[in-house]
BARO-229799 format. One record per residue (C-alpha): residue in three letters; z, y, x. Coordinates in pm, whole numbers, plus 50000, padded with zeros to 5 digits. Example, Ala and Ser with C-alpha at 12.3 -4.5 7.8 and 13.67 -1.06 7.14 Angstrom:
BEGIN
ALA507804955051230
SER507144989451367
***
This chain:
BEGIN
MET500005000249998
THR498945033750141
LEU501135063250038
LYS499485096449973
PHE501635127750035
ALA500105161049940
PRO499745184250239
LEU501895211450097
ALA505035191450077
VAL506945214250308
ALA505925244450109
ALA506855226549791
LEU510355220049907
VAL510735256550001
SER509315269549674
ALA510655242949442
PRO512635267149230
ALA509415284649145
PHE508145255848942
ALA511225233748879
ASP512395258348618
GLY509275255048415
SER507395286748533
LYS503715287748486
HIS500985287548752
ARG497355297048745
PHE495055266748786
ASP491255266248834
ILE490295229948890
PRO486925214748795
ALA486475179748653
GLN486495155348945
ASP488185124549090
LEU491925122849008
ALA493015122149366
ALA491035153749451
ALA492385170949138
LEU495995161649233
GLN495455176549579
GLN494335209249419
VAL497345210249190
SER499505206549502
ALA497615234049669
GLN497685258249381
SER501295251649279
GLY503045243349602
ALA504305210749457
ALA504505178349655
MET502515149149507
LEU503435112749583
TYR501065083949480
THR499305054049620
GLU495605051949687
GLN495415022549448
ALA497065042149167
ALA494415070249183
ALA491435048749284
GLY488495049849032
LYS490175074948808
SER488825108548701
ALA490515140148576
PRO489315166148329
ALA488865203148420
LEU491995224548420
HIS491655261348379
GLY494425285048284
GLU498105290148314
PHE500305258748290
THR503725246148401
LEU503595218948661
GLU504495193148402
GLU501705205048165
ALA499195203748448
VAL500015169048555
ARG500205156548200
ARG496715169248127
LEU495145155348440
ILE496505120348401
SER496025117948026
GLY494495083947946
SER494665072348308
GLY497395046648264
LEU499655065448503
ILE503125078548444
TYR504955105748644
THR508415117948737
ILE509465152148852
ASP512735154149047
GLY515045183449090
SER513055196949385
GLY509795196749193
THR508235166249375
VAL505835147549151
THR505655109549182
LEU502915089749005
ARG502665052448943
PRO500955027948702
SER502615025948367
GLU502774988248343
ASN505134988248640
ARG507695010548468
GLN510454985048490
GLU510284981748864
THR512405003649093
THR509705021649298
THR510335034049650
LEU507675055849816
GLY508365064050171
THR511765079950190
VAL511645092049825
MET513475069849569
VAL512125074649215
SER515255079249003
ALA514035103148737
LYS512915092148393
ALA509215082348383
ILE507475104648134
TYR504645087447948
ASP501475100647802
THR501915094347426
THR498385080147418
ASP499145054047682
PRO498935019747515
TYR501745007247742
ASN504065035447637
THR507505021247537
ASP509305054447471
TYR510975059347140
GLN511085097247173
VAL508165122047150
ARG508885157147273
HIS505885174847130
ALA504255174146780
SER501495193446615
THR502035186846241
ALA504415215546176
THR502355242046349
LYS498845227046419
THR499525235246782
ASP501115213547055
THR504635227247017
PRO507885212847163
ILE509995199346880
MET512945217447030
GLN511135250446968
THR509915242246618
PRO511975258746335
MET511595228846093
SER512795193446094
VAL510115170346248
LYS510395132946301
VAL507945112346499
VAL507675074946470
PRO505715064846793
GLN503575033946857
SER506435017147046
VAL508655016446732
LEU505745003846517
LYS505084976546773
ASP508734965946800
GLN509184964346420
GLN505714949546359
ALA505204975946093
ILE501904971345901
THR502574992845594
ILE503365029445534
GLU506675020245377
GLN507805001145686
ALA506895030845910
LEU508645056445699
ARG511995037145677
ASN512735052946021
VAL512715088145879
SER515635104645702
GLY515225115845334
VAL512295093245260
SER512255066544974
SER509535042544862
GLY507625050144548
LEU505455027144342
GLY505474994344533
GLY502624989244774
SER500705019744664
GLY501455042044957
THR503545066344750
PHE506885078844867
PHE509625104544795
ILE510775130145048
ARG513815152044979
GLY513775140744619
PHE510175148644534
GLY507295123544505
SER503995123744689
TYR500925102744727
LEU499175127344962
ASN498765112745312
TYR497245131845603
ARG495145117745890
ASP494825136946216
GLY495775168546027
TYR493545166445721
LYS494265154145375
SER492915118645363
GLN493545110944996
GLY492155125344673
GLU493485121044323
TRP494315083644326
ALA497235069844515
HIS496415041244755
THR497885025245066
GLU496295026645405
ASP496355003345708
LEU498195013146029
GLU496054993246274
ASN494415024946427
VAL497505046546401
GLU499035058146721
ARG502065075146576
VAL503395089146248
GLU504485125746239
VAL506625137445949
LEU507275173445869
LYS510205177245625
GLY509805203945371
PRO506845224745243
GLY503645223845449
SER500975239245226
ILE500735270145437
LEU498655250845696
TYR497335222345477
GLY496555237145137
ARG497485215544847
ALA500685197144947
GLU503835182644796
PRO506885203644905
GLY509045173745017
GLY507075170045330
ILE503825162045517
VAL503195126345644
ASN500515128345917
PHE499025096446065
VAL497775104446416
THR495085079246504
LYS494195063846837
GLN491645081547041
PRO489175070847317
LEU490705068047672
ASP489085073048009
GLN490535040948143
PRO489495006748008
TYR492054989447785
TYR491614958147572
ALA494174941547345
LEU494054911947103
ARG497024903846884
GLN497474874946647
GLN500334876946392
PHE501554848846170
GLY504484847845930
SER506114837445605
PHE504044831545291
ASP500904822445487
LEU500564855745656
TYR497864858245918
ARG496834890746082
THR494354896146368
SER494094929146551
VAL491664942246816
ASP492054973947022
ALA489424982847282
THR488695015047462
GLY487245029847777
PRO484325050647922
LEU480685042947839
ASN479095059748147
ASP479945067148510
ASP481045103048467
LYS483175092948169
SER481705119847948
LEU481305093747679
ALA484255072047577
TYR484915049447283
ARG487715033147087
PHE487375003846854
ASN490124990746627
LEU489894961346392
GLY492524945546164
TYR492244917045924
GLN495124903245723
SER495494876745463
ASN498804865645302
HIS500344850944987
SER503514865444836
PHE507014854344757
GLN506094859744389
GLU503924837644181
PHE500124842144227
GLY500674872644446
GLY498794879844762
ASN497094905244984
GLU493874907345178
ARG493074937545395
LEU490354947845643
LEU490074978845862
VAL487184986346098
ALA487465019146291
PRO485185028346575
THR485475062546748
LEU483245079747003
ARG484135109847216
TRP481575131047396
ASN482565156447661
ILE479515178547606
SER480665201547889
GLU483855209948070
ARG484855231947775
THR483405214447478
VAL484455180747338
SER483245163747018
THR484695132646849
VAL483205112546568
LYS485215086546382
LEU484205060746124
GLU486565040645910
TYR485965013245664
SER488914998545475
LYS489244973745191
ILE492604962245055
LYS493014939044761
GLU496404932344609
LEU496744902244379
GLY499184897644095
ASN501704922543951
GLY505194922244091
ARG506734947743854
VAL510284942743721
PRO510634957943381
LEU513634977943270
LEU516364960843068
GLY518964983542923
ASN520305006143197
GLY518774988543494
PRO516074965143626
ALA515884931843447
PRO517764904843636
ILE514914879543662
ALA514244855443938
ARG512754872944241
GLU509764849544255
ARG508884854143883
ASN505714874143812
LEU505374888643471
GLY501804898143534
GLU498814875543537
PRO497024854443804
TRP493824874843734
SER495544908643794
PHE494414927944093
THR494064962644247
GLU491334968644505
ASP491054999944718
GLU487905005144922
TYR486735035045125
VAL484405046745395
MET485455077245592
LEU483485098445845
ALA485255124946052
LEU483755149046307
ASN485985170546528
THR484635195446784
GLU486675217647013
HIS485335245547244
ASP487525263947500
PHE486085299347544
ASN488555302947837
ASP492045291947926
ARG493495311847637
TRP491145309447342
LYS489915278447161
LEU487735272246862
ARG488135239946657
HIS486055226646375
ARG486975196946166
PHE484785179445901
ASN485805148545700
PHE484075129845423
LYS485595100345239
ASN483985078844971
TYR486735060344790
LYS486715035944500
GLN489655019744323
THR489184989744089
ILE492034976943867
SER492374949643616
ALA496034943843518
ILE498474940043231
HIS501884956543260
GLY505164959343082
SER507644986743159
SER510714976742955
ALA512234946642780
ASP514074942042451
PRO517734936142542
ALA518244912542244
THR515314890142293
GLY513994896442640
ASN510494903142501
VAL508284925642706
GLY505554945142533
ARG502584946042766
ALA499454966742769
PHE496154960142949
PHE494534985543182
ALA491204985143374
GLN489585010343603
ASN486075010743739
THR484894990243443
ASP481164994143521
GLY481494992743901
ASP480055027543954
ASP483285047743993
PHE483575070444298
GLN485755096644450
HIS484145119344708
ASN486505139544926
PHE485045167045144
TYR487105186845400
ASN485995214745629
ALA488225235045857
LEU487505261746121
GLU490445273346338
LEU490805297846622
THR493815297046859
GLY494765321647122
LYS497435331447364
PHE498175367347477
ALA501055390547548
THR502125423647402
GLY504645437547644
PHE507485412747685
VAL506385391347386
LYS504135361247438
HIS502045351347133
ASN500335319047035
ILE498265326046729
LEU496345304646487
LEU493715318046253
GLY491935294046015
GLY490145286745697
ASP489635253845513
TYR487635241245213
TYR488575209945035
ARG486645194644742
THR487095162944537
ASP484435150044301
TYR485205119344108
ARG483935097843825
ALA486275072743659
THR485765046743390
MET488965033743231
ALA489915010942951
GLY493345004942798
PHE495785018442550
GLY493085022042282
SER492725006741941
ASN491514972642066
PRO494334948841958
ASP493484924642234
PHE494784949542488
TYR498404943642381
ASP500604913042384
ASN504204901542439
SER505674881442720
ASN509244871942783
LEU511614878143076
TYR512904842543074
ASN509914823242944
PRO506684842343043
VAL503614837042843
HIS500434840443051
ARG496874848242942
PRO494064827043090
ALA491764856943126
PRO491654894443081
PRO490644907642738
THR487014915242677
ILE486214952542720
LEU483824965242453
PRO481654996342505
GLY483765016442267
ASP486965008542469
VAL485845027942777
THR486765063642862
TYR484485081843102
SER485865110443308
ASN484265134343554
SER486185159843752
THR485595185144035
LEU488435201444226
PRO487365227844487
TRP490045244044702
PHE489695272844953
GLY492235287545178
LEU492775312245464
TYR495785311645688
ALA497345329045990
GLN500265319846210
ASP501905335846508
GLN504395317646738
ALA506055344846947
GLU508255339147249
LEU510785366347308
PRO513355371647586
PHE516635353847580
HIS514895321147478
ILE514125332947124
HIS511095317846950
LEU509705333746621
LEU507225318346386
ALA505515337846103
GLY502695326245881
LEU500735335345571
ARG498305316745353
TYR495875326345066
ASP494905297744833
ASN492115297844572
ALA491875265944359
ASP489865254644056
MET489595223943842
TYR486765213643616
SER486835181743403
SER485105165143114
SER485485131442943
SER483965110042672
GLY485235079142490
GLU487575066642221
PHE490085095142269
GLY487435121642219
SER484645139142412
GLY484195172442564
ARG484945196142846
SER488605202342930
PRO489735238342982
ASP488795250543334
THR491705260843548
HIS491955286743821
SER494955294544044
GLU495395316244348
ARG498485325244550
VAL499685340144874
SER502455320445039
PRO504525330645340
ARG506535311945603
GLY508965323345870
GLY511225307446121
LEU513525315546418
VAL514695292946706
TRP517235302146971
GLN517335278747268
PRO520195291947491
ILE519965261447718
PRO517235236147767
GLU519215208647601
PHE520105226347280
SER518545249047010
VAL519385262046666
TYR516925272646396
GLY516465286946054
SER513375289545834
TYR512045299745494
THR508885284445353
GLU506945286445021
ASN504625260144891
PHE501615259144652
GLY500145228744489
MET497845222544197
PRO498315188544034
GLY494735181743949
ASN495835162443643
PHE496285165743272
GLY499155159843040
LEU499125136242742
ASP498015165442526
GLY494835167542723
GLN495765201542864
PRO495885208143246
LEU499195208843396
PRO500315242043554
ALA500135247643927
GLN503175236944124
THR505185261244345
ALA508225256144564
ASP510405273244818
GLN512845261145079
TRP515615274545309
GLU516535253545605
VAL518835256245905
GLY519545231146174
ALA520275222346537
LYS518445201046784
THR519265186047122
GLU517645167947408
LEU519895146947633
PHE519615125147936
ASP516775144648095
GLY514845145847769
ARG515075108347705
PHE517085112347381
THR516585136947100
ALA518505144946784
THR518065168346482
LEU520625179246228
ALA519255198345933
TYR520535213545602
TYR517925222445336
ASP517795237744986
LEU514465229544825
THR513355241844471
LYS510185230244295
ARG508635242243975
ASN506265224243738
SER506635190243894
PRO504555164843699
ILE506365135343542
ALA504425103643587
GLY503745080243292
TYR502025046343286
LEU498445058943282
ALA498775096643317
TYR501205124743376
THR503145132343058
ARG504075168243126
ALA505365192743386
LEU509155194743458
GLY510415230443451
GLU512415234943773
ALA514165210343998
GLU516245214944308
SER517455192944593
ARG520005201244871
GLY521285179345152
ILE521945171445513
GLU519625150545730
PHE520325135846077
ASP517655119146296
VAL517915104746642
SER515445086746875
GLY515165079347245
GLU516675060847533
LEU520425058947582
ALA520255039147908
PRO517515021748097
GLY516034996447863
TRP518265005847566
SER516225024447292
VAL517295036346953
ILE515805053546649
GLY518005063146357
ALA518015083546033
TYR520515093845771
SER520295116845472
TYR523025128845233
MET521335144444928
SER524295160344769
PHE522345176744497
ALA518995165944328
LYS518825176843963
THR516655194143708
ILE518015229243684
ALA515645243543408
ASP513315229143147
GLU512205246242824
THR510485215742673
ASP513545193442681
PRO516955208242754
ALA518485173742762
VAL517045167443103
VAL518805197543259
GLY521625188143487
LYS520415152943526
ARG519765137043868
LEU516135133643981
ASN514265100843974
ASN514445080444290
ALA516595105144481
PRO519455084744636
LYS522575103544747
HIS522725082345066
ASN519835068145258
GLY519885056245620
SER518495033945881
LEU519285023846250
TRP517125003846481
THR517974996346844
THR516464974447118
TYR517404964147466
GLN514984951747726
PHE516204936548052
GLN514964956148351
GLN515244931348645
GLY516054895848750
ASP515014864148577
LEU515314880148236
ARG513064909948313
GLY510784917548014
LEU513034899447758
LYS513854922547467
PHE516244919747172
GLY516404943246870
VAL518554947346557
GLY518314971246269
MET519744979545931
GLN518615000145635
ALA520915011245353
VAL520145029645029
SER522605039644756
GLN522045039144381
ARG518915056044250
GLU518135070443903
ILE515185054943710
GLY513605084443523
PHE515035119243468
TYR517745113743198
GLU520395093143397
THR519975064643144
ALA519075037243399
GLN519795030743758
ALA518635008444039
PRO521514995044247
GLY521855002944615
TYR521264978744887
ALA521564971145259
ILE519474947945470
MET519414937445829
ASN516454929746058
LEU516154913146396
MET513524909646673
THR512984894247013
SER510094895447249
LYS509184885647605
ASP506324898647816
TRP505004886548145
LYS501994892048370
VAL499244865948417
GLY497064880748686
GLN495974914748553
THR496764904948198
LYS499954913348011
VAL501054887447760
THR503754893247494
ALA505364868547248
GLN507354884546969
LEU509384873346666
ASN510784895346396
ILE513084885746108
ASP513284909945821
ASN516094908145563
LEU518014884845775
LEU520684878445512
ASP518164872645237
LYS519404900445010
THR517844904344664
TYR517224941244606
ASN514914965944432
ALA513044982444713
SER511045008444516
ILE511055024344170
TYR508895045043942
SER509955070843690
TYR508725053643377
GLY510825021843426
PRO509394994243652
THR510894985943987
TYR509714962744265
TYR511684935944455
GLY511814938844825
ASN510754908745040
PRO513184880545084
ARG513984868345437
THR510654868045625
PHE509604857345972
MET506734872546163
GLY505584860546503
ALA502924875446730
ILE501094868247051
LYS499474898147221
ILE497184899047518
GLU496504931847699
TYR494334939348002
***
């Protein structure tokens, strides 16, 4: 092994305080070999660079122009290279391959004792904490300097927990509860949402559906209103799935999972450059899953294919195109109807639906992102996304049972009855970011505009006059139908809707003396809805709706020492439901506002982070969901509470991620339509909700690479509906995992086993406001073999 020591090491030791405190340097480095780029960083900053020839061999670095701290410069140069770095107290930078992170590394007379800092895009990254996030501000901002509560679930947590659903990922975030089982809906801070975001744009239209996590690198969750940057949004929070991007260094992975109820899942991840100068790079992700269910005639089949191509058009212009195809089919109907004041106590494996019941979600998505750096301070970014989505349903449901007889009145529902339904979602955004100073104030501004449009056609049958659409089953002696009812032409309702949405927004992140950070933002929204329908319930055009609003946001962070900050913020939110009530009239636009204060800390050289937040969130005109449609808008509801989130490394090899929320108040505070609902606790808003997950991996000796993990999730009682007439009991479950990895030549092999719900508890995992609940999985085993090289 040949050790490279940058020539300005002596100067670096003399000038270490100039860069060890995070001061910025001017860099002007063209795209070139990584070794040459590191030498120029050393020359232009005075920092010593330690690395081996083998570590830098064959690797390239992008251009670096502008003012950066030493850490920012190194992080940008080695992004996607498979290297990690440490910076000691004198400012000396040491680089080494990431797959050797568990080895104690000695280079010359320098012992690496600092924490290795990983690129979050590195597939070998095992860190539980992420120090920067973009969802709250649309800029790469340290979480410590963000005046909102932000939680990141990184890929290392998703891997350790073998999370394959949205619900599994979000159980690591405080204040989040599952919504309608398996549909990708959830509740944040007491308010429901089905709007997911993907790489910063809204990826769903008007129909809730789940999405696969196979090409997701991490999940970023902004707690509280986010419409100021994203347009139409639910005020509880923004869930943003950050997807995997092409890397400059080749990486290939194959994983085979197998588990309870005949679960089989195959995953492929491949990335690398396509030409010698690495101006073209690709990423390909594939996931296929097939499984039965713990319930009768239940099951799941899902497929995701996601290729991505990145083109470095020049040193300052990058364009990325992404294609996704997804098809997910859920069989059976696992709903548990309401009986009296709670879920019916039926056997967990019983299915009151039918063997022919199914829901199928299918979409094709195309995304094009282009970024151009005018110089080191100003950047233009354009994002375009098109998604063609179709949902097909054939099911029969019952929401409640007769306490005396156990009979369940059921009703049939079908969607996409002629096979020609569609939902086209268009998204366009143009954003300009810039950095400049006015006196002693440093500014980071964002100016943007976005246009979002949904066009959809839906054909639905159910709840009409056809008597064959209705029947009775029984909780204790189910009666099943051999086939779905025949749908006659007169049973079908045809709907066509268009929802255009336009917005302009501005944001300034200002850095003041004395470690004070200010954030101010403003957004103008202009939204319309046009709809028409024909069928048994009448024909004609619904009243057009138009809404516009200006919404502000402001926040303050004081970070007196690097390890601690306090913050406060005020945010308003604007959302248009895009739906109609049972009277056929459009529901009014939703508005919300929130006050939040909190404190954040980074300990153990940034390896461990924690956030404590108190919020007060009020929402107006929240739609109440019924079986097929929203019934009406709730007047005004408010939630208040405390949230605590932690993640990171407590000691070498010992990682933890935890969340706890205490929602002390979550009630309807005003409603002109029905005063009886005022003062009642909100649907699916548990007072206590928490989770804790921790792993330990041996760092040396014969047990090196062996990992054990244990976790727990606990949720208190939840209201079903808005009148405090029925409740779902609380629950607590425990999960375990173990894994072992070893090297076979240049290949890394990992064997893993997870056990969820170790004690085999029977519990209601998710609920919906009009009555039904869903059982959580019984004790399940999932094994995996993964090969990486």
